[in-house]
VMD Tcl script that draws the C-alpha trace (Angstrom):
set ca {
  {-35.29 -96.17 -10.68}
  {-35.01 -94.65 -14.14}
  {-37.16 -91.70 -15.11}
  {-38.20 -93.48 -18.31}
  {-38.33 -97.17 -19.16}
  {-38.32 -99.44 -22.20}
  {-41.31 -98.73 -24.41}
  {-41.99 -95.22 -23.08}
  {-42.69 -92.69 -25.81}
  {-40.56 -89.54 -25.81}
  {-42.04 -87.96 -28.94}
  {-44.26 -89.19 -31.75}
  {-41.20 -90.68 -33.46}
  {-38.94 -91.54 -30.50}
  {-39.32 -94.51 -28.12}
  {-37.09 -95.68 -25.24}
  {-35.26 -98.92 -26.09}
  {-33.12 -99.48 -22.97}
  {-31.08 -97.70 -20.31}
  {-27.38 -97.49 -21.15}
  {-26.14 -95.85 -17.95}
  {-26.55 -92.92 -15.61}
  {-24.58 -90.39 -13.62}
  {-25.30 -87.77 -11.02}
  {-26.97 -85.39 -13.46}
  {-28.48 -87.48 -16.24}
  {-29.56 -90.84 -17.59}
  {-28.43 -92.09 -21.00}
  {-30.88 -94.23 -22.93}
  {-30.74 -96.00 -26.23}
  {-33.80 -94.87 -28.16}
  {-35.36 -95.90 -31.43}
  {-36.37 -93.27 -33.95}
  {-39.21 -94.26 -36.27}
  {-37.26 -93.24 -39.37}
  {-33.62 -92.80 -38.34}
  {-33.06 -95.97 -36.28}
  {-31.07 -96.19 -33.05}
  {-29.89 -93.04 -31.28}
  {-28.65 -92.19 -27.80}
  {-30.65 -89.85 -25.57}
  {-29.41 -87.90 -22.58}
  {-32.22 -87.21 -20.09}
  {-31.54 -84.75 -17.29}
  {-32.55 -85.95 -13.84}
  {-33.17 -82.85 -11.78}
  {-34.77 -79.84 -13.40}
  {-37.12 -77.75 -11.31}
  {-38.05 -74.97 -13.74}
  {-38.16 -74.05 -17.40}
  {-35.17 -71.76 -16.81}
  {-33.11 -74.67 -15.46}
  {-34.23 -76.82 -18.37}
  {-33.00 -74.14 -20.74}
  {-29.69 -74.00 -18.87}
  {-29.24 -77.79 -19.04}
  {-29.96 -77.76 -22.77}
  {-27.04 -75.37 -23.16}
  {-24.96 -78.50 -23.83}
  {-27.13 -79.24 -26.85}
  {-26.65 -75.71 -28.14}
  {-22.87 -75.99 -27.71}
  {-22.72 -79.31 -29.53}
  {-24.89 -78.03 -32.37}
  {-22.19 -75.46 -33.23}
  {-19.32 -77.98 -33.42}
  {-19.67 -80.04 -36.56}
  {-16.67 -82.41 -36.55}
  {-16.05 -86.10 -37.18}
  {-14.54 -86.50 -33.71}
  {-17.42 -84.88 -31.81}
  {-20.65 -86.78 -31.23}
  {-23.37 -85.54 -33.60}
  {-26.47 -83.95 -32.09}
  {-29.89 -84.70 -33.61}
  {-32.66 -83.15 -31.50}
  {-33.42 -81.50 -28.16}
  {-36.54 -80.78 -26.14}
  {-38.49 -81.69 -23.01}
  {-40.47 -84.79 -22.05}
  {-42.99 -85.50 -19.30}
  {-41.79 -88.11 -16.76}
  {-43.29 -89.41 -13.49}
  {-41.03 -86.86 -11.75}
  {-42.16 -83.95 -13.93}
  {-40.91 -82.22 -17.07}
  {-37.31 -83.03 -17.95}
  {-34.95 -81.82 -20.65}
  {-33.35 -84.22 -23.15}
  {-31.33 -84.29 -26.30}
  {-30.57 -87.06 -28.77}
  {-27.24 -87.80 -30.40}
  {-25.65 -90.52 -32.48}
  {-25.49 -93.95 -30.89}
  {-21.95 -95.38 -30.85}
  {-22.21 -99.14 -30.22}
  {-18.50 -99.63 -29.57}
  {-18.75 -98.01 -26.14}
  {-16.25 -95.79 -24.39}
  {-12.49 -95.83 -23.93}
  {-13.12 -97.70 -20.67}
  {-14.22 -100.66 -22.74}
  {-11.20 -100.30 -25.02}
  {-8.81 -100.49 -22.06}
  {-10.44 -103.67 -20.78}
  {-9.98 -105.22 -24.22}
  {-6.19 -104.76 -23.82}
  {-5.36 -105.87 -20.25}
  {-1.61 -105.67 -20.99}
  {-1.85 -102.21 -22.48}
  {-3.31 -100.60 -25.56}
  {-0.98 -100.90 -28.59}
  {1.04 -97.73 -29.05}
  {-0.26 -96.98 -32.54}
  {-3.85 -97.32 -31.31}
  {-3.18 -95.09 -28.30}
  {-1.64 -92.39 -30.52}
  {-4.56 -92.61 -32.94}
  {-6.97 -92.10 -30.03}
  {-4.94 -89.14 -28.75}
  {-4.85 -87.50 -32.20}
  {-8.59 -87.87 -32.71}
  {-9.49 -86.54 -29.25}
  {-7.23 -83.55 -29.83}
  {-8.75 -82.99 -33.26}
  {-12.27 -82.87 -31.87}
  {-11.41 -80.65 -28.92}
  {-9.46 -78.31 -31.19}
  {-12.72 -77.24 -32.83}
  {-14.14 -76.33 -29.41}
  {-10.99 -74.51 -28.34}
  {-10.95 -72.48 -31.55}
  {-14.33 -70.89 -30.81}
  {-14.41 -67.24 -29.73}
  {-14.42 -67.36 -26.78}
  {-13.14 -70.95 -26.49}
  {-15.46 -73.76 -25.41}
  {-13.71 -75.71 -22.64}
  {-14.94 -79.28 -22.15}
  {-13.88 -79.61 -18.48}
  {-14.61 -83.34 -18.24}
  {-12.45 -85.24 -20.75}
  {-12.32 -88.77 -19.30}
  {-12.28 -92.38 -20.48}
  {-16.06 -92.52 -20.05}
  {-16.66 -89.41 -22.17}
  {-14.71 -90.55 -25.21}
  {-16.62 -92.99 -27.42}
  {-15.01 -95.47 -29.81}
  {-16.79 -96.59 -32.95}
  {-15.75 -97.90 -36.35}
  {-16.31 -96.75 -39.92}
  {-15.84 -100.15 -41.52}
  {-12.46 -101.27 -40.18}
  {-11.28 -97.75 -39.32}
  {-11.56 -96.63 -35.70}
  {-13.32 -93.31 -35.18}
  {-13.16 -91.65 -31.78}
  {-15.81 -89.15 -30.73}
  {-15.65 -86.74 -27.79}
  {-19.01 -86.77 -26.02}
  {-20.74 -85.46 -22.92}
  {-20.18 -81.75 -23.11}
  {-22.45 -81.55 -20.04}
  {-19.80 -79.64 -18.10}
  {-18.63 -77.67 -21.13}
  {-18.63 -73.93 -20.76}
  {-17.58 -70.99 -22.85}
  {-14.51 -69.52 -21.22}
  {-14.61 -66.00 -19.86}
  {-13.63 -63.86 -22.87}
  {-11.21 -61.81 -20.75}
  {-9.47 -64.49 -18.67}
  {-10.24 -67.47 -20.96}
  {-10.91 -69.46 -17.80}
  {-13.97 -71.48 -16.81}
  {-15.01 -72.67 -13.36}
  {-13.62 -76.00 -12.17}
  {-15.81 -79.07 -12.47}
  {-15.05 -82.53 -13.75}
  {-13.71 -85.94 -12.76}
  {-10.96 -85.79 -10.15}
  {-8.37 -88.18 -11.56}
  {-8.30 -86.39 -14.92}
  {-8.17 -82.88 -13.43}
  {-5.14 -80.67 -13.95}
  {-3.29 -79.38 -10.85}
  {-4.55 -75.83 -11.31}
  {-8.13 -77.12 -11.41}
  {-7.63 -79.12 -8.23}
  {-6.27 -75.91 -6.72}
  {-9.48 -74.05 -7.65}
  {-7.67 -71.75 -10.06}
  {-10.13 -72.39 -12.87}
  {-10.17 -74.37 -16.10}
  {-8.58 -73.38 -19.40}
  {-7.93 -75.03 -22.75}
  {-4.58 -76.15 -21.30}
  {-6.51 -77.96 -18.56}
  {-8.36 -79.96 -21.24}
  {-4.93 -80.73 -22.74}
  {-3.83 -82.14 -19.35}
  {-6.87 -84.46 -19.41}
  {-5.97 -85.68 -22.91}
  {-2.42 -86.27 -21.70}
  {-3.71 -88.25 -18.73}
  {-5.70 -90.49 -21.07}
  {-2.70 -90.93 -23.38}
  {-0.35 -91.76 -20.50}
  {-2.80 -94.33 -19.16}
  {-3.31 -95.97 -22.56}
  {0.45 -96.14 -23.19}
  {1.57 -97.30 -19.75}
  {-1.38 -98.79 -17.84}
  {-0.57 -96.22 -15.14}
  {-2.04 -92.87 -14.27}
  {0.51 -90.04 -14.31}
  {1.87 -89.11 -10.89}
  {0.26 -92.28 -9.53}
  {0.88 -92.53 -5.80}
  {-0.76 -95.82 -4.87}
  {-3.76 -94.32 -3.08}
  {-7.39 -94.09 -4.09}
  {-7.98 -91.42 -6.70}
  {-10.64 -89.76 -4.53}
  {-7.95 -89.00 -1.96}
  {-5.34 -87.66 -4.37}
  {-3.25 -84.95 -2.78}
  {-0.87 -82.38 -4.22}
  {2.06 -84.23 -2.63}
  {2.06 -86.67 -5.54}
  {3.22 -83.86 -7.83}
  {6.45 -83.58 -5.84}
  {7.81 -86.76 -7.40}
  {9.19 -86.70 -10.96}
  {6.98 -88.08 -13.70}
  {8.54 -90.98 -15.58}
  {8.25 -90.71 -19.37}
  {5.92 -93.28 -20.96}
  {8.91 -95.02 -22.59}
  {9.98 -96.20 -19.11}
  {6.95 -98.49 -19.16}
  {6.57 -99.03 -22.90}
  {9.54 -99.66 -25.21}
  {7.43 -98.82 -28.27}
  {7.15 -95.16 -27.24}
  {9.60 -93.10 -29.28}
  {11.40 -89.97 -27.98}
  {9.12 -87.55 -29.84}
  {5.99 -89.19 -28.40}
  {7.59 -89.10 -24.94}
  {8.15 -85.38 -25.34}
  {4.61 -84.66 -26.53}
  {2.92 -86.61 -23.74}
  {5.23 -85.17 -21.07}
  {4.46 -81.66 -22.34}
  {0.72 -82.23 -21.85}
  {1.43 -83.13 -18.22}
  {3.58 -80.13 -17.29}
  {2.46 -78.93 -13.86}
  {2.49 -75.31 -14.97}
  {-0.25 -74.83 -17.61}
  {1.89 -72.18 -19.32}
  {4.36 -74.92 -20.27}
  {1.73 -77.17 -21.86}
  {0.39 -76.96 -25.41}
  {-2.00 -74.01 -25.02}
  {-4.89 -75.65 -26.86}
  {-5.89 -79.00 -28.29}
  {-5.12 -77.56 -31.73}
  {-1.47 -77.06 -30.76}
  {-1.36 -80.62 -29.42}
  {-2.96 -81.98 -32.60}
  {-0.36 -80.13 -34.65}
  {2.50 -81.66 -32.66}
  {1.08 -85.16 -33.10}
  {0.53 -84.57 -36.79}
  {4.09 -83.30 -37.17}
  {5.44 -86.40 -35.46}
  {3.48 -88.64 -37.78}
  {4.39 -86.79 -40.97}
  {8.07 -86.15 -40.35}
  {9.26 -89.33 -38.69}
  {12.48 -89.29 -36.65}
  {16.14 -89.21 -37.61}
  {18.81 -90.85 -35.40}
  {20.23 -87.56 -34.09}
  {16.75 -86.26 -33.40}
  {15.79 -89.45 -31.58}
  {18.84 -89.23 -29.31}
  {18.24 -85.52 -28.68}
  {14.62 -86.07 -27.73}
  {15.53 -88.94 -25.44}
  {18.12 -86.74 -23.71}
  {15.51 -83.99 -23.34}
  {13.00 -86.44 -21.87}
  {15.60 -87.65 -19.37}
  {16.43 -84.04 -18.44}
  {12.74 -83.34 -17.83}
  {12.56 -86.39 -15.58}
  {15.69 -85.47 -13.61}
  {15.09 -81.77 -13.07}
  {12.65 -82.40 -10.23}
  {14.85 -84.96 -8.49}
  {16.64 -83.32 -5.53}
  {20.27 -82.58 -6.39}
  {19.92 -83.52 -10.06}
  {19.19 -80.09 -11.55}
  {22.81 -79.52 -12.77}
  {22.80 -82.89 -14.52}
  {19.39 -82.17 -16.04}
  {20.71 -78.86 -17.35}
  {23.72 -80.56 -18.94}
  {21.53 -83.14 -20.64}
  {19.12 -80.53 -21.97}
  {21.98 -78.42 -23.35}
  {23.43 -81.51 -25.01}
  {20.02 -82.29 -26.51}
  {19.73 -78.75 -27.91}
  {23.21 -78.89 -29.39}
  {22.42 -82.24 -31.00}
  {19.08 -81.14 -32.42}
  {18.71 -77.31 -32.59}
  {14.92 -77.32 -33.27}
  {14.54 -78.16 -29.57}
  {15.96 -74.76 -28.66}
  {12.73 -72.78 -29.08}
  {10.81 -74.95 -26.64}
  {13.52 -75.78 -24.07}
  {15.99 -72.88 -24.02}
  {13.86 -70.74 -21.63}
  {13.70 -73.72 -19.27}
  {17.50 -74.12 -19.39}
  {17.98 -70.46 -18.45}
  {15.83 -70.97 -15.37}
  {17.60 -74.20 -14.44}
  {20.99 -72.48 -14.60}
  {19.67 -70.08 -11.95}
  {18.41 -72.98 -9.84}
  {14.74 -72.26 -10.62}
  {12.39 -75.20 -11.10}
  {8.97 -74.40 -12.55}
}
mol new
graphics top color blue
foreach p $ca { graphics top sphere $p radius 0.5 }
foreach p [lrange $ca 0 end-1] q [lrange $ca 1 end] { graphics top cylinder $p $q radius 0.2 }
display resetview
């Protein structure tokens, strides 16, 4: 049973309209503001003291520092009396389009590539603002449910929401403790090695891969709750294997977000956003397209037993064909020549 119901007054100007959904830690209600219209309100379920209330409202304080078109806007925060006692809440903009989960159901055969890339760019743009803080703010729970899709007229606008697990990274290690939704978690997070900006990038890559292919990366046919590290032993197919509209540069960007070693991923969402912007602005030339496709094939092959020499040859050919690939891939080639797979 919900803590608050339709018609309940939160403040003198705020009234509950209806319940939108709930999770383990909070309920989300649509509320009506006397002057500002419809808003969304997050109401925390279990708060036993004023100190815990203050801790829960840390999300509101984080959001209030991140003014960006691709981050949900925060309006107000406070406490309200419920039948279960005093609970913390904050209000934010109401996005009637729903989450990315709803978007995926609208395209049962796969989200169009241009739409998927637009979503990826906007998520990265919003997270980049968080990652650029000092120390960085790491979201730790970037999932389909926590990305909202609305429209400004006919233009889609994506907003990253639910910073409920967000945490400022340790200023020395730039790592945050591991929490979040299992299927979108990076390998190092599943291994209890902590969360970093690169772990958020993995989550964005997981969303992009799913939107482009209708498959989760490293999918192994079992329930996501029972995912094991063994699935990472198989090579990851580039998105173009499932979707002919994915170009070599997009293949490379998405595959980079899903590198098992976080040191080989874009370090922050800002770096990822820059790569996506560069792809959009520069376009591709024939030699570049072939080089990137060769590089993508090399990345696929290098984890296949016995195929490392062939992968090395393909990557060297790609670098010769398009020298700008050298900076990113040459260190990998040196390791491959020594038989080292990272």
